[in-house]
PDB file of N, CA, C and O in Angstrom:
ATOM      1  N   PRO A   1     172.432 358.211 218.542  1.00  0.00           N
ATOM      2  CA  PRO A   1     171.123 357.641 218.853  1.00  0.00           C
ATOM      3  C   PRO A   1     171.192 356.117 218.876  1.00  0.00           C
ATOM      4  O   PRO A   1     172.032 355.501 218.220  1.00  0.00           O
ATOM      5  N   THR A   2     170.305 355.545 219.633  1.00  0.00           N
ATOM      6  CA  THR A   2     170.270 354.090 219.734  1.00  0.00           C
ATOM      7  C   THR A   2     168.875 353.558 219.475  1.00  0.00           C
ATOM      8  O   THR A   2     167.878 354.213 219.780  1.00  0.00           O
ATOM      9  N   GLU A   3     168.817 352.387 218.919  1.00  0.00           N
ATOM     10  CA  GLU A   3     167.541 351.721 218.673  1.00  0.00           C
ATOM     11  C   GLU A   3     167.295 350.635 219.713  1.00  0.00           C
ATOM     12  O   GLU A   3     166.402 349.805 219.546  1.00  0.00           O
ATOM     13  N   ILE A   4     168.080 350.636 220.783  1.00  0.00           N
ATOM     14  CA  ILE A   4     167.949 349.621 221.816  1.00  0.00           C
ATOM     15  C   ILE A   4     166.673 349.877 222.606  1.00  0.00           C
ATOM     16  O   ILE A   4     166.441 350.990 223.078  1.00  0.00           O
ATOM     17  N   GLU A   5     165.849 348.850 222.747  1.00  0.00           N
ATOM     18  CA  GLU A   5     164.652 348.944 223.571  1.00  0.00           C
ATOM     19  C   GLU A   5     164.805 347.961 224.724  1.00  0.00           C
ATOM     20  O   GLU A   5     164.443 346.791 224.594  1.00  0.00           O
ATOM     21  N   PRO A   6     165.336 348.424 225.848  1.00  0.00           N
ATOM     22  CA  PRO A   6     165.589 347.517 226.962  1.00  0.00           C
ATOM     23  C   PRO A   6     164.302 347.068 227.642  1.00  0.00           C
ATOM     24  O   PRO A   6     163.294 347.775 227.641  1.00  0.00           O
ATOM     25  N   VAL A   7     164.364 345.896 228.209  1.00  0.00           N
ATOM     26  CA  VAL A   7     163.270 345.370 229.015  1.00  0.00           C
ATOM     27  C   VAL A   7     163.748 345.412 230.453  1.00  0.00           C
ATOM     28  O   VAL A   7     164.790 344.846 230.783  1.00  0.00           O
ATOM     29  N   SER A   8     162.989 346.081 231.311  1.00  0.00           N
ATOM     30  CA  SER A   8     163.395 346.188 232.699  1.00  0.00           C
ATOM     31  C   SER A   8     162.154 346.266 233.572  1.00  0.00           C
ATOM     32  O   SER A   8     161.067 346.579 233.087  1.00  0.00           O
ATOM     33  N   PRO A   9     162.314 345.980 234.862  1.00  0.00           N
ATOM     34  CA  PRO A   9     161.178 346.122 235.768  1.00  0.00           C
ATOM     35  C   PRO A   9     160.646 347.552 235.727  1.00  0.00           C
ATOM     36  O   PRO A   9     161.394 348.496 235.474  1.00  0.00           O
ATOM     37  N   ALA A  10     159.378 347.695 235.974  1.00  0.00           N
ATOM     38  CA  ALA A  10     158.746 349.019 235.934  1.00  0.00           C
ATOM     39  C   ALA A  10     159.533 350.016 236.776  1.00  0.00           C
ATOM     40  O   ALA A  10     159.825 349.766 237.945  1.00  0.00           O
ATOM     41  N   GLY A  11     159.866 351.130 236.175  1.00  0.00           N
ATOM     42  CA  GLY A  11     160.563 352.198 236.873  1.00  0.00           C
ATOM     43  C   GLY A  11     162.071 352.031 236.959  1.00  0.00           C
ATOM     44  O   GLY A  11     162.772 352.966 237.346  1.00  0.00           O
ATOM     45  N   SER A  12     162.579 350.869 236.610  1.00  0.00           N
ATOM     46  CA  SER A  12     164.022 350.644 236.688  1.00  0.00           C
ATOM     47  C   SER A  12     164.716 351.250 235.480  1.00  0.00           C
ATOM     48  O   SER A  12     164.281 351.069 234.343  1.00  0.00           O
ATOM     49  N   ARG A  13     165.793 351.968 235.737  1.00  0.00           N
ATOM     50  CA  ARG A  13     166.606 352.514 234.647  1.00  0.00           C
ATOM     51  C   ARG A  13     168.061 352.158 234.924  1.00  0.00           C
ATOM     52  O   ARG A  13     168.944 353.016 234.940  1.00  0.00           O
ATOM     53  N   HIS A  14     168.278 350.873 235.140  1.00  0.00           N
ATOM     54  CA  HIS A  14     169.618 350.344 235.399  1.00  0.00           C
ATOM     55  C   HIS A  14     169.861 349.209 234.419  1.00  0.00           C
ATOM     56  O   HIS A  14     169.071 348.269 234.337  1.00  0.00           O
ATOM     57  N   VAL A  15     170.954 349.301 233.680  1.00  0.00           N
ATOM     58  CA  VAL A  15     171.296 348.260 232.715  1.00  0.00           C
ATOM     59  C   VAL A  15     172.653 347.675 233.080  1.00  0.00           C
ATOM     60  O   VAL A  15     173.568 348.393 233.484  1.00  0.00           O
ATOM     61  N   VAL A  16     172.765 346.355 232.929  1.00  0.00           N
ATOM     62  CA  VAL A  16     174.027 345.656 233.155  1.00  0.00           C
ATOM     63  C   VAL A  16     174.477 345.096 231.810  1.00  0.00           C
ATOM     64  O   VAL A  16     173.762 344.313 231.185  1.00  0.00           O
ATOM     65  N   LEU A  17     175.655 345.497 231.373  1.00  0.00           N
ATOM     66  CA  LEU A  17     176.218 345.047 230.097  1.00  0.00           C
ATOM     67  C   LEU A  17     177.409 344.144 230.381  1.00  0.00           C
ATOM     68  O   LEU A  17     178.234 344.446 231.244  1.00  0.00           O
ATOM     69  N   VAL A  18     177.497 343.032 229.650  1.00  0.00           N
ATOM     70  CA  VAL A  18     178.514 342.021 229.923  1.00  0.00           C
ATOM     71  C   VAL A  18     179.260 341.667 228.644  1.00  0.00           C
ATOM     72  O   VAL A  18     178.650 341.493 227.589  1.00  0.00           O
ATOM     73  N   GLY A  19     180.581 341.563 228.743  1.00  0.00           N
ATOM     74  CA  GLY A  19     181.385 341.130 227.604  1.00  0.00           C
ATOM     75  C   GLY A  19     182.676 340.515 228.081  1.00  0.00           C
ATOM     76  O   GLY A  19     183.178 340.841 229.156  1.00  0.00           O
ATOM     77  N   GLY A  20     183.210 339.617 227.266  1.00  0.00           N
ATOM     78  CA  GLY A  20     184.477 338.983 227.607  1.00  0.00           C
ATOM     79  C   GLY A  20     185.396 338.921 226.405  1.00  0.00           C
ATOM     80  O   GLY A  20     184.950 338.682 225.283  1.00  0.00           O
ATOM     81  N   GLY A  21     186.683 339.138 226.641  1.00  0.00           N
ATOM     82  CA  GLY A  21     187.663 339.099 225.552  1.00  0.00           C
ATOM     83  C   GLY A  21     187.330 340.124 224.485  1.00  0.00           C
ATOM     84  O   GLY A  21     187.085 341.291 224.792  1.00  0.00           O
ATOM     85  N   LEU A  22     187.320 339.693 223.233  1.00  0.00           N
ATOM     86  CA  LEU A  22     186.990 340.623 222.149  1.00  0.00           C
ATOM     87  C   LEU A  22     185.541 341.084 222.216  1.00  0.00           C
ATOM     88  O   LEU A  22     185.187 342.089 221.600  1.00  0.00           O
ATOM     89  N   GLY A  23     184.698 340.365 222.954  1.00  0.00           N
ATOM     90  CA  GLY A  23     183.305 340.766 223.143  1.00  0.00           C
ATOM     91  C   GLY A  23     183.141 341.993 224.017  1.00  0.00           C
ATOM     92  O   GLY A  23     182.024 342.481 224.195  1.00  0.00           O
ATOM     93  N   VAL A  24     184.238 342.502 224.567  1.00  0.00           N
ATOM     94  CA  VAL A  24     184.190 343.749 225.337  1.00  0.00           C
ATOM     95  C   VAL A  24     183.978 344.938 224.396  1.00  0.00           C
ATOM     96  O   VAL A  24     183.319 345.910 224.766  1.00  0.00           O
ATOM     97  N   ALA A  25     184.526 344.866 223.197  1.00  0.00           N
ATOM     98  CA  ALA A  25     184.450 346.000 222.262  1.00  0.00           C
ATOM     99  C   ALA A  25     183.018 346.451 221.975  1.00  0.00           C
ATOM    100  O   ALA A  25     182.764 347.655 222.028  1.00  0.00           O
ATOM    101  N   PRO A  26     182.072 345.568 221.675  1.00  0.00           N
ATOM    102  CA  PRO A  26     180.717 346.045 221.400  1.00  0.00           C
ATOM    103  C   PRO A  26     179.971 346.548 222.632  1.00  0.00           C
ATOM    104  O   PRO A  26     178.928 347.190 222.504  1.00  0.00           O
ATOM    105  N   VAL A  27     180.493 346.265 223.819  1.00  0.00           N
ATOM    106  CA  VAL A  27     179.862 346.776 225.036  1.00  0.00           C
ATOM    107  C   VAL A  27     180.000 348.294 225.112  1.00  0.00           C
ATOM    108  O   VAL A  27     179.096 348.979 225.590  1.00  0.00           O
ATOM    109  N   PHE A  28     181.134 348.824 224.639  1.00  0.00           N
ATOM    110  CA  PHE A  28     181.397 350.258 224.806  1.00  0.00           C
ATOM    111  C   PHE A  28     180.335 351.163 224.182  1.00  0.00           C
ATOM    112  O   PHE A  28     179.816 352.025 224.890  1.00  0.00           O
ATOM    113  N   PRO A  29     179.977 351.023 222.900  1.00  0.00           N
ATOM    114  CA  PRO A  29     178.973 351.945 222.354  1.00  0.00           C
ATOM    115  C   PRO A  29     177.599 351.783 223.003  1.00  0.00           C
ATOM    116  O   PRO A  29     176.846 352.750 223.115  1.00  0.00           O
ATOM    117  N   GLN A  30     177.276 350.575 223.427  1.00  0.00           N
ATOM    118  CA  GLN A  30     176.002 350.366 224.115  1.00  0.00           C
ATOM    119  C   GLN A  30     176.017 351.058 225.475  1.00  0.00           C
ATOM    120  O   GLN A  30     175.049 351.713 225.861  1.00  0.00           O
ATOM    121  N   LEU A  31     177.119 350.905 226.189  1.00  0.00           N
ATOM    122  CA  LEU A  31     177.282 351.538 227.494  1.00  0.00           C
ATOM    123  C   LEU A  31     177.145 353.049 227.377  1.00  0.00           C
ATOM    124  O   LEU A  31     176.423 353.681 228.148  1.00  0.00           O
ATOM    125  N   ARG A  32     177.840 353.609 226.416  1.00  0.00           N
ATOM    126  CA  ARG A  32     177.795 355.059 226.204  1.00  0.00           C
ATOM    127  C   ARG A  32     176.376 355.521 225.866  1.00  0.00           C
ATOM    128  O   ARG A  32     175.921 356.541 226.384  1.00  0.00           O
ATOM    129  N   ALA A  33     175.677 354.786 225.007  1.00  0.00           N
ATOM    130  CA  ALA A  33     174.321 355.164 224.612  1.00  0.00           C
ATOM    131  C   ALA A  33     173.363 355.141 225.799  1.00  0.00           C
ATOM    132  O   ALA A  33     172.560 356.058 225.971  1.00  0.00           O
ATOM    133  N   PHE A  34     173.448 354.099 226.612  1.00  0.00           N
ATOM    134  CA  PHE A  34     172.575 354.037 227.782  1.00  0.00           C
ATOM    135  C   PHE A  34     172.887 355.166 228.758  1.00  0.00           C
ATOM    136  O   PHE A  34     171.971 355.793 229.290  1.00  0.00           O
ATOM    137  N   LYS A  35     174.163 355.430 228.998  1.00  0.00           N
ATOM    138  CA  LYS A  35     174.549 356.491 229.936  1.00  0.00           C
ATOM    139  C   LYS A  35     174.063 357.847 229.436  1.00  0.00           C
ATOM    140  O   LYS A  35     173.555 358.650 230.219  1.00  0.00           O
ATOM    141  N   GLN A  36     174.214 358.109 228.141  1.00  0.00           N
ATOM    142  CA  GLN A  36     173.755 359.377 227.576  1.00  0.00           C
ATOM    143  C   GLN A  36     172.239 359.508 227.647  1.00  0.00           C
ATOM    144  O   GLN A  36     171.713 360.621 227.674  1.00  0.00           O
ATOM    145  N   ALA A  37     171.538 358.383 227.676  1.00  0.00           N
ATOM    146  CA  ALA A  37     170.078 358.395 227.781  1.00  0.00           C
ATOM    147  C   ALA A  37     169.610 358.484 229.231  1.00  0.00           C
ATOM    148  O   ALA A  37     168.409 358.465 229.499  1.00  0.00           O
ATOM    149  N   GLY A  38     170.557 358.582 230.166  1.00  0.00           N
ATOM    150  CA  GLY A  38     170.201 358.787 231.563  1.00  0.00           C
ATOM    151  C   GLY A  38     170.064 357.528 232.402  1.00  0.00           C
ATOM    152  O   GLY A  38     169.552 357.584 233.520  1.00  0.00           O
ATOM    153  N   TRP A  39     170.508 356.410 231.889  1.00  0.00           N
ATOM    154  CA  TRP A  39     170.413 355.158 232.625  1.00  0.00           C
ATOM    155  C   TRP A  39     171.577 355.001 233.593  1.00  0.00           C
ATOM    156  O   TRP A  39     172.662 355.529 233.352  1.00  0.00           O
ATOM    157  N   ARG A  40     171.357 354.281 234.685  1.00  0.00           N
ATOM    158  CA  ARG A  40     172.434 353.847 235.570  1.00  0.00           C
ATOM    159  C   ARG A  40     173.059 352.629 234.899  1.00  0.00           C
ATOM    160  O   ARG A  40     172.340 351.739 234.445  1.00  0.00           O
ATOM    161  N   THR A  41     174.381 352.579 234.830  1.00  0.00           N
ATOM    162  CA  THR A  41     175.051 351.535 234.061  1.00  0.00           C
ATOM    163  C   THR A  41     176.053 350.742 234.894  1.00  0.00           C
ATOM    164  O   THR A  41     176.797 351.293 235.706  1.00  0.00           O
ATOM    165  N   THR A  42     176.046 349.451 234.668  1.00  0.00           N
ATOM    166  CA  THR A  42     177.055 348.559 235.220  1.00  0.00           C
ATOM    167  C   THR A  42     177.657 347.787 234.058  1.00  0.00           C
ATOM    168  O   THR A  42     176.929 347.203 233.255  1.00  0.00           O
ATOM    169  N   ALA A  43     178.970 347.779 233.963  1.00  0.00           N
ATOM    170  CA  ALA A  43     179.664 347.000 232.937  1.00  0.00           C
ATOM    171  C   ALA A  43     180.462 345.909 233.635  1.00  0.00           C
ATOM    172  O   ALA A  43     181.233 346.176 234.556  1.00  0.00           O
ATOM    173  N   ILE A  44     180.266 344.687 233.185  1.00  0.00           N
ATOM    174  CA  ILE A  44     181.026 343.549 233.688  1.00  0.00           C
ATOM    175  C   ILE A  44     181.822 343.003 232.514  1.00  0.00           C
ATOM    176  O   ILE A  44     181.254 342.544 231.524  1.00  0.00           O
ATOM    177  N   VAL A  45     183.135 343.058 232.635  1.00  0.00           N
ATOM    178  CA  VAL A  45     183.988 342.620 231.529  1.00  0.00           C
ATOM    179  C   VAL A  45     185.010 341.609 232.036  1.00  0.00           C
ATOM    180  O   VAL A  45     185.448 341.663 233.185  1.00  0.00           O
ATOM    181  N   GLY A  46     185.374 340.695 231.157  1.00  0.00           N
ATOM    182  CA  GLY A  46     186.310 339.657 231.558  1.00  0.00           C
ATOM    183  C   GLY A  46     187.411 339.432 230.538  1.00  0.00           C
ATOM    184  O   GLY A  46     187.226 339.614 229.334  1.00  0.00           O
ATOM    185  N   PHE A  47     188.556 339.035 231.055  1.00  0.00           N
ATOM    186  CA  PHE A  47     189.736 338.756 230.234  1.00  0.00           C
ATOM    187  C   PHE A  47     190.440 337.531 230.813  1.00  0.00           C
ATOM    188  O   PHE A  47     190.268 337.213 231.990  1.00  0.00           O
ATOM    189  N   ARG A  48     191.228 336.847 229.993  1.00  0.00           N
ATOM    190  CA  ARG A  48     191.973 335.690 230.496  1.00  0.00           C
ATOM    191  C   ARG A  48     192.964 336.096 231.579  1.00  0.00           C
ATOM    192  O   ARG A  48     193.123 335.397 232.580  1.00  0.00           O
ATOM    193  N   ASN A  49     193.640 337.252 231.369  1.00  0.00           N
ATOM    194  CA  ASN A  49     194.599 337.739 232.359  1.00  0.00           C
ATOM    195  C   ASN A  49     194.777 339.246 232.183  1.00  0.00           C
ATOM    196  O   ASN A  49     194.263 339.833 231.231  1.00  0.00           O
ATOM    197  N   ALA A  50     195.504 339.860 233.102  1.00  0.00           N
ATOM    198  CA  ALA A  50     195.690 341.313 233.087  1.00  0.00           C
ATOM    199  C   ALA A  50     196.414 341.796 231.838  1.00  0.00           C
ATOM    200  O   ALA A  50     196.169 342.912 231.380  1.00  0.00           O
ATOM    201  N   ASP A  51     197.293 340.985 231.283  1.00  0.00           N
ATOM    202  CA  ASP A  51     198.033 341.387 230.081  1.00  0.00           C
ATOM    203  C   ASP A  51     197.126 341.556 228.865  1.00  0.00           C
ATOM    204  O   ASP A  51     197.478 342.282 227.935  1.00  0.00           O
ATOM    205  N   LEU A  52     195.980 340.909 228.856  1.00  0.00           N
ATOM    206  CA  LEU A  52     195.069 340.967 227.711  1.00  0.00           C
ATOM    207  C   LEU A  52     193.954 341.999 227.880  1.00  0.00           C
ATOM    208  O   LEU A  52     193.080 342.112 227.020  1.00  0.00           O
ATOM    209  N   MET A  53     193.979 342.746 228.975  1.00  0.00           N
ATOM    210  CA  MET A  53     192.929 343.744 229.223  1.00  0.00           C
ATOM    211  C   MET A  53     193.063 344.933 228.277  1.00  0.00           C
ATOM    212  O   MET A  53     194.169 345.331 227.911  1.00  0.00           O
ATOM    213  N   PHE A  54     191.925 345.490 227.889  1.00  0.00           N
ATOM    214  CA  PHE A  54     191.922 346.723 227.109  1.00  0.00           C
ATOM    215  C   PHE A  54     190.654 347.510 227.423  1.00  0.00           C
ATOM    216  O   PHE A  54     189.643 346.941 227.836  1.00  0.00           O
ATOM    217  N   TRP A  55     190.721 348.811 227.225  1.00  0.00           N
ATOM    218  CA  TRP A  55     189.596 349.745 227.332  1.00  0.00           C
ATOM    219  C   TRP A  55     188.971 349.844 228.720  1.00  0.00           C
ATOM    220  O   TRP A  55     187.881 350.402 228.847  1.00  0.00           O
ATOM    221  N   THR A  56     189.606 349.335 229.750  1.00  0.00           N
ATOM    222  CA  THR A  56     188.990 349.456 231.069  1.00  0.00           C
ATOM    223  C   THR A  56     188.894 350.918 231.491  1.00  0.00           C
ATOM    224  O   THR A  56     187.959 351.298 232.195  1.00  0.00           O
ATOM    225  N   ASP A  57     189.849 351.739 231.070  1.00  0.00           N
ATOM    226  CA  ASP A  57     189.769 353.169 231.375  1.00  0.00           C
ATOM    227  C   ASP A  57     188.595 353.807 230.643  1.00  0.00           C
ATOM    228  O   ASP A  57     187.861 354.605 231.228  1.00  0.00           O
ATOM    229  N   ARG A  58     188.413 353.472 229.396  1.00  0.00           N
ATOM    230  CA  ARG A  58     187.325 354.017 228.584  1.00  0.00           C
ATOM    231  C   ARG A  58     185.964 353.580 229.141  1.00  0.00           C
ATOM    232  O   ARG A  58     185.044 354.391 229.254  1.00  0.00           O
ATOM    233  N   LEU A  59     185.848 352.310 229.483  1.00  0.00           N
ATOM    234  CA  LEU A  59     184.596 351.802 230.048  1.00  0.00           C
ATOM    235  C   LEU A  59     184.305 352.463 231.390  1.00  0.00           C
ATOM    236  O   LEU A  59     183.160 352.797 231.695  1.00  0.00           O
ATOM    237  N   GLY A  60     185.354 352.648 232.190  1.00  0.00           N
ATOM    238  CA  GLY A  60     185.194 353.260 233.501  1.00  0.00           C
ATOM    239  C   GLY A  60     184.695 354.693 233.453  1.00  0.00           C
ATOM    240  O   GLY A  60     184.077 355.167 234.406  1.00  0.00           O
ATOM    241  N   GLU A  61     184.956 355.382 232.359  1.00  0.00           N
ATOM    242  CA  GLU A  61     184.470 356.756 232.211  1.00  0.00           C
ATOM    243  C   GLU A  61     182.954 356.806 232.054  1.00  0.00           C
ATOM    244  O   GLU A  61     182.336 357.813 232.399  1.00  0.00           O
ATOM    245  N   TRP A  62     182.345 355.741 231.542  1.00  0.00           N
ATOM    246  CA  TRP A  62     180.907 355.737 231.256  1.00  0.00           C
ATOM    247  C   TRP A  62     180.100 354.865 232.205  1.00  0.00           C
ATOM    248  O   TRP A  62     178.892 355.060 232.341  1.00  0.00           O
ATOM    249  N   ALA A  63     180.736 353.917 232.856  1.00  0.00           N
ATOM    250  CA  ALA A  63     180.012 353.005 233.745  1.00  0.00           C
ATOM    251  C   ALA A  63     179.917 353.591 235.147  1.00  0.00           C
ATOM    252  O   ALA A  63     180.897 354.107 235.684  1.00  0.00           O
ATOM    253  N   ASP A  64     178.732 353.505 235.731  1.00  0.00           N
ATOM    254  CA  ASP A  64     178.599 353.867 237.141  1.00  0.00           C
ATOM    255  C   ASP A  64     179.329 352.844 238.002  1.00  0.00           C
ATOM    256  O   ASP A  64     179.885 353.171 239.050  1.00  0.00           O
ATOM    257  N   GLU A  65     179.314 351.612 237.542  1.00  0.00           N
ATOM    258  CA  GLU A  65     180.055 350.543 238.216  1.00  0.00           C
ATOM    259  C   GLU A  65     180.737 349.697 237.149  1.00  0.00           C
ATOM    260  O   GLU A  65     180.098 349.262 236.191  1.00  0.00           O
ATOM    261  N   LEU A  66     182.019 349.470 237.316  1.00  0.00           N
ATOM    262  CA  LEU A  66     182.786 348.633 236.393  1.00  0.00           C
ATOM    263  C   LEU A  66     183.370 347.464 237.177  1.00  0.00           C
ATOM    264  O   LEU A  66     184.102 347.655 238.148  1.00  0.00           O
ATOM    265  N   VAL A  67     183.037 346.256 236.743  1.00  0.00           N
ATOM    266  CA  VAL A  67     183.579 345.046 237.354  1.00  0.00           C
ATOM    267  C   VAL A  67     184.471 344.380 236.312  1.00  0.00           C
ATOM    268  O   VAL A  67     184.012 344.003 235.233  1.00  0.00           O
ATOM    269  N   VAL A  68     185.747 344.242 236.648  1.00  0.00           N
ATOM    270  CA  VAL A  68     186.701 343.588 235.751  1.00  0.00           C
ATOM    271  C   VAL A  68     187.055 342.231 236.348  1.00  0.00           C
ATOM    272  O   VAL A  68     187.486 342.134 237.497  1.00  0.00           O
ATOM    273  N   CYS A  69     186.866 341.195 235.554  1.00  0.00           N
ATOM    274  CA  CYS A  69     187.184 339.828 235.975  1.00  0.00           C
ATOM    275  C   CYS A  69     188.348 339.302 235.139  1.00  0.00           C
ATOM    276  O   CYS A  69     188.445 339.581 233.944  1.00  0.00           O
ATOM    277  N   THR A  70     189.219 338.547 235.774  1.00  0.00           N
ATOM    278  CA  THR A  70     190.248 337.829 235.018  1.00  0.00           C
ATOM    279  C   THR A  70     190.184 336.358 235.412  1.00  0.00           C
ATOM    280  O   THR A  70     190.040 336.017 236.586  1.00  0.00           O
ATOM    281  N   ASP A  71     190.294 335.505 234.412  1.00  0.00           N
ATOM    282  CA  ASP A  71     190.216 334.063 234.653  1.00  0.00           C
ATOM    283  C   ASP A  71     191.257 333.609 235.667  1.00  0.00           C
ATOM    284  O   ASP A  71     190.979 332.765 236.519  1.00  0.00           O
ATOM    285  N   ASP A  72     192.463 334.176 235.567  1.00  0.00           N
ATOM    286  CA  ASP A  72     193.560 333.738 236.440  1.00  0.00           C
ATOM    287  C   ASP A  72     193.687 334.555 237.724  1.00  0.00           C
ATOM    288  O   ASP A  72     194.574 334.286 238.535  1.00  0.00           O
ATOM    289  N   GLY A  73     192.817 335.549 237.925  1.00  0.00           N
ATOM    290  CA  GLY A  73     192.861 336.355 239.140  1.00  0.00           C
ATOM    291  C   GLY A  73     193.968 337.388 239.175  1.00  0.00           C
ATOM    292  O   GLY A  73     194.255 337.938 240.239  1.00  0.00           O
ATOM    293  N   SER A  74     194.603 337.671 238.037  1.00  0.00           N
ATOM    294  CA  SER A  74     195.720 338.621 238.014  1.00  0.00           C
ATOM    295  C   SER A  74     195.274 340.073 238.132  1.00  0.00           C
ATOM    296  O   SER A  74     196.105 340.950 238.371  1.00  0.00           O
ATOM    297  N   PHE A  75     193.978 340.348 237.969  1.00  0.00           N
ATOM    298  CA  PHE A  75     193.452 341.702 238.140  1.00  0.00           C
ATOM    299  C   PHE A  75     191.971 341.592 238.478  1.00  0.00           C
ATOM    300  O   PHE A  75     191.263 340.724 237.967  1.00  0.00           O
ATOM    301  N   GLY A  76     191.523 342.481 239.339  1.00  0.00           N
ATOM    302  CA  GLY A  76     190.098 342.548 239.645  1.00  0.00           C
ATOM    303  C   GLY A  76     189.558 341.286 240.286  1.00  0.00           C
ATOM    304  O   GLY A  76     190.226 340.624 241.080  1.00  0.00           O
ATOM    305  N   ARG A  77     188.338 340.977 239.918  1.00  0.00           N
ATOM    306  CA  ARG A  77     187.655 339.814 240.477  1.00  0.00           C
ATOM    307  C   ARG A  77     188.134 338.545 239.762  1.00  0.00           C
ATOM    308  O   ARG A  77     188.112 338.489 238.532  1.00  0.00           O
ATOM    309  N   PRO A  78     188.563 337.534 240.511  1.00  0.00           N
ATOM    310  CA  PRO A  78     188.978 336.296 239.859  1.00  0.00           C
ATOM    311  C   PRO A  78     187.764 335.500 239.374  1.00  0.00           C
ATOM    312  O   PRO A  78     186.732 335.452 240.044  1.00  0.00           O
ATOM    313  N   GLY A  79     187.901 334.881 238.208  1.00  0.00           N
ATOM    314  CA  GLY A  79     186.828 334.037 237.701  1.00  0.00           C
ATOM    315  C   GLY A  79     186.150 334.613 236.477  1.00  0.00           C
ATOM    316  O   GLY A  79     186.641 335.553 235.852  1.00  0.00           O
ATOM    317  N   LEU A  80     185.008 334.026 236.151  1.00  0.00           N
ATOM    318  CA  LEU A  80     184.289 334.368 234.929  1.00  0.00           C
ATOM    319  C   LEU A  80     183.242 335.457 235.155  1.00  0.00           C
ATOM    320  O   LEU A  80     182.784 335.676 236.276  1.00  0.00           O
ATOM    321  N   VAL A  81     182.877 336.125 234.077  1.00  0.00           N
ATOM    322  CA  VAL A  81     181.873 337.193 234.155  1.00  0.00           C
ATOM    323  C   VAL A  81     180.514 336.658 234.577  1.00  0.00           C
ATOM    324  O   VAL A  81     179.709 337.408 235.129  1.00  0.00           O
ATOM    325  N   THR A  82     180.238 335.389 234.333  1.00  0.00           N
ATOM    326  CA  THR A  82     178.931 334.839 234.679  1.00  0.00           C
ATOM    327  C   THR A  82     178.675 334.881 236.183  1.00  0.00           C
ATOM    328  O   THR A  82     177.542 335.109 236.608  1.00  0.00           O
ATOM    329  N   ALA A  83     179.702 334.668 236.986  1.00  0.00           N
ATOM    330  CA  ALA A  83     179.544 334.750 238.438  1.00  0.00           C
ATOM    331  C   ALA A  83     179.291 336.189 238.867  1.00  0.00           C
ATOM    332  O   ALA A  83     178.455 336.440 239.734  1.00  0.00           O
ATOM    333  N   ALA A  84     180.004 337.131 238.266  1.00  0.00           N
ATOM    334  CA  ALA A  84     179.790 338.548 238.582  1.00  0.00           C
ATOM    335  C   ALA A  84     178.395 338.985 238.156  1.00  0.00           C
ATOM    336  O   ALA A  84     177.754 339.773 238.852  1.00  0.00           O
ATOM    337  N   LEU A  85     177.918 338.483 237.020  1.00  0.00           N
ATOM    338  CA  LEU A  85     176.565 338.805 236.559  1.00  0.00           C
ATOM    339  C   LEU A  85     175.523 338.258 237.528  1.00  0.00           C
ATOM    340  O   LEU A  85     174.556 338.950 237.845  1.00  0.00           O
ATOM    341  N   ALA A  86     175.704 337.040 237.997  1.00  0.00           N
ATOM    342  CA  ALA A  86     174.767 336.459 238.966  1.00  0.00           C
ATOM    343  C   ALA A  86     174.694 337.314 240.222  1.00  0.00           C
ATOM    344  O   ALA A  86     173.609 337.543 240.755  1.00  0.00           O
ATOM    345  N   ASP A  87     175.844 337.789 240.701  1.00  0.00           N
ATOM    346  CA  ASP A  87     175.863 338.664 241.875  1.00  0.00           C
ATOM    347  C   ASP A  87     175.146 339.977 241.594  1.00  0.00           C
ATOM    348  O   ASP A  87     174.388 340.463 242.434  1.00  0.00           O
ATOM    349  N   ALA A  88     175.378 340.553 240.419  1.00  0.00           N
ATOM    350  CA  ALA A  88     174.732 341.821 240.063  1.00  0.00           C
ATOM    351  C   ALA A  88     173.221 341.651 239.973  1.00  0.00           C
ATOM    352  O   ALA A  88     172.472 342.527 240.407  1.00  0.00           O
ATOM    353  N   MET A  89     172.772 340.548 239.422  1.00  0.00           N
ATOM    354  CA  MET A  89     171.336 340.312 239.291  1.00  0.00           C
ATOM    355  C   MET A  89     170.685 340.093 240.651  1.00  0.00           C
ATOM    356  O   MET A  89     169.522 340.448 240.847  1.00  0.00           O
ATOM    357  N   ALA A  90     171.414 339.519 241.577  1.00  0.00           N
ATOM    358  CA  ALA A  90     170.878 339.273 242.914  1.00  0.00           C
ATOM    359  C   ALA A  90     170.696 340.562 243.699  1.00  0.00           C
ATOM    360  O   ALA A  90     169.863 340.630 244.603  1.00  0.00           O
ATOM    361  N   THR A  91     171.477 341.590 243.357  1.00  0.00           N
ATOM    362  CA  THR A  91     171.407 342.851 244.105  1.00  0.00           C
ATOM    363  C   THR A  91     170.704 343.959 243.344  1.00  0.00           C
ATOM    364  O   THR A  91     170.542 345.057 243.878  1.00  0.00           O
ATOM    365  N   THR A  92     170.282 343.707 242.119  1.00  0.00           N
ATOM    366  CA  THR A  92     169.650 344.750 241.302  1.00  0.00           C
ATOM    367  C   THR A  92     168.156 344.611 241.339  1.00  0.00           C
ATOM    368  O   THR A  92     167.447 345.398 240.712  1.00  0.00           O
TER     369      THR A  92
END
């Protein structure tokens, strides 16, 4: 169970969760809770490089959309999660 009370536009059941580096770890239980509650989920996670990535497989199992960013462009979208979040907000 979760005590999260999301704020979203009327009728919207889409949540975007963002984390970078070690901040990716707390995204997972939140992502799982929202998905189990029937929400559409997008996870945006970032790492310095591909060698430091973790849990992308686990996150991908629960996210309807998973965006992986690396600062150096060695995997996924190059750059910071903030740019990916701006894009997600523009289309959501």
